[in-house]
N, C-alpha and C positions, 0 to 999 in steps of 0.2 A: 504493500502497499504506497510505502514512503518511497518507493521507489517511483511510484506514479503518480505520486502528489509532485517530488523534486524535478520529474521531467517537465510538467507543467508550467512549473516556474522556472524554469529553462526556458521552454518554449515561449512562454510571456516576455520573459527579458531578452529576447531574442527581434521580439514585432518592434519597430521604430513606434515614434509618439504619436504618428495619425490612426495605428491599426488598434493601439491601445487604447484611444481614445474613442475609438468606430466602437470597441468591444465591451468597454466600460459604460458606455451613453444610456444604453438601453438599462441597465442595472439602476446607476444613480437617478434618472428618468421616473423611473417605476417608483423607485424607494421613495423619494422626496413626492411625489403625489399620494403613496399611499400611509404617509406619515403624515401629509396635512389633512385626509380623512379620517384617518385615526383621531388627530388633533377635534376633528371637529366633531366627532360621536362624542369624546370625551366633556367637550363644552357645551354639546346637545341635551337639555332638557330631554328626556322621553328614551325611545326606541331607535333601530336604526331605520323606521318610515320617517320619521323628522327628520335624519342625518340628510333624507333621500330629499325633501322639502327643502332643507336647508346648503344643499348642493353647489348651488347661484354664491352662496358667500364665502367660499372656497377662496375665495381673492384675498378676504378681508382678512383672513386670522394673521395676525398677527408671529410672524417668523422668530420662534424662540422652540426652543429643544430642550423638551422633555423629554428625560432618558423611555421610559414608556412608549410615549409616542415613537420615537424614532426606533425602540426596539422594536415593536409592531410593526410600522410599516416600512423597517429592513426586511423582516420575515416576511408578512405579505407580499413588497414588491417581490424579493427574490425567488418567491413561490411561485408567482407569478409567471415570471422570466421564462426560468425553468421547466416550469409545464409548458410553455407556448415554444421553448425550443425543443423539450423533450417529444410532442406533437408534429412540430417538422421535421423532425429526426425519421420520427417511428412512420411519417409516409414515403419519405423520400428516401426508404431501406431497397428498393427493390431500381432505383438507378443508380445509372453508372454515368460519371461525369463525363461528358464528351463522348458519350455512344446512343445511338438513336435507341430506342426500346417502342416498342408495340409494335402493331402492323402495317404503320406507315413509313415505311424505311424507304430511300433513296434506287432508284433502278439504274443500274452500272449501263 
């Protein structure tokens, strides 16, 4: 397991700045958005339905870092992105890069 983790760390270190940024950007955006929703849920009196009514005031929530909000937002955001990447990998397992597949092949 440690060899796999160290290999992934080395692969990440070899990337240039733009590739690192593009790899981290979806996680950072989703974590930021989820932490804002968690903060709105904490400040809202009531259940999740009231959060849905107050979602238009999401931009007004003052940006501060409550440990619970950031932790829950990080966990939820990381889970959403990881699940979406898992789904895309699951559906592309039968494809090969650069090779056509299916019945629509070029004739020679």
